[in-house]
C-alpha positions, 0 to 999 in steps of 0.5 A: 233310851239309855238302860242301866245296868247294875252288878252286885254280889254279897256272900251271906248265909241264905235260906228259903231260896225258892221263896226268894227267887219268886219275889225277885222274879215278880219284882223284875216283872214289875219293873221291866228288869232283865238279866241273871240273878244267882241265889245260893246258900252262900249268897247272891250274885247278879248282873241285871239291866232295865229302866233307871227307876226300875233298877233303883226299886230293886236295889231298894227292895233288897237293901231293905232286907237286913242281910242285904242292907249293905249291898254294893252295886256297880252301875254302867249304862247301855244304849240297848237292853243287853239281856233277853229276859230275867232269869233267877237261878238256884245254884250250889254256889254263886261262884263255882270253886268246889272248895268249902274251905274258901268261905268269904262270909268267914274270912277274906283278903284285904280289900284294896281301893281302885285308887290304891291299886296301882301302888300294889301293881308297882310293888316288886314284892307283890305277886299280882294274879288275874283270876279270870279265865283265859278268854277273858284275859285275852282281851285285857288285863293289868300290866305285869299280871299273871294269867293262870290260863284257866278255862273255869274258876274251879281250875284255880286251886290246881293252879295254886297247888302247881305254881304257888308257895306260901313260904315263897309268895308271901304277898299275893294280890288278885282281881277279877271283873267285878270282885266276886271271884277274887274275893273267893279266891282270897278266902281259898288263898288264906285257907291254904296258908298264904300270909298276905292276900289282897283283892281289888275292891269292886273289880276291874269294873270299879277300877275302869270307872274310878281311875282316870285313863291317863293314870290307868295300868289297865291294858285292853278291854274288860269282858262282861257277860252280856251282849255289850261283850267288853267295856273300856274306861268309863265303863263304856261299851268297847270294840269286841263282838261275840262269836256266834259259835262259841261265845268267845269275845272277838275284835269287831271288823272296823269296816262292818262292825261285825265279828271277825275270825274267832281266835278260839274256834276260827268261825267268823260272822260270814259263817 
């Protein structure tokens, strides 16, 4: 049986977080939903999975709330449930940057539709930055994109301070898995005086869903934070497994289908 997986987020001021958490937990139990939902004063961030009708009910419930009326979701599918249980967590931030001046609810960069993204990639005057972590970039990224080599998103401001200059880098475009990190990164970049900041609307997942492979400038697979590990064009499961030791993505062995030797911790399935 096919499982529907949906990812969504929204930067919006939220209060009464414990009450919202209990409501979402109950809704998840009622509709056999699993996955992770993060709640913070700045908004909601989630990837959940379950029966298609159950996912529709959860999204309908959220969109009935005026704060989430325009909530955008990205759907993909899996043959098996990619999560073990439903977790609804209360956090300080839905994506951790630790820079309060980066407020997407107040100001963000210019959204770029997936079908228009290739033009930015091909523009020599635009600096394109992958805002994901190094282990994610390692299995796939856009052609010509800069890898900040971060271990956590909270290191991104340090990369900007050490390598970028608003006077020199006047046009910057960023992307991430589903759009949330590059949206917050765009708010940060604007706060630092960068004049033109763009980010890929819907992230890599929307690009892989929208842009035909023959027109794509994406190279490799896209890491996702569930048991599917990575997705390819058409948001279909890719060819990576997850290291049982450190959680990094590892290419599957062509014969056994298991993970080979992990490039991060040098542990393989046989251990």
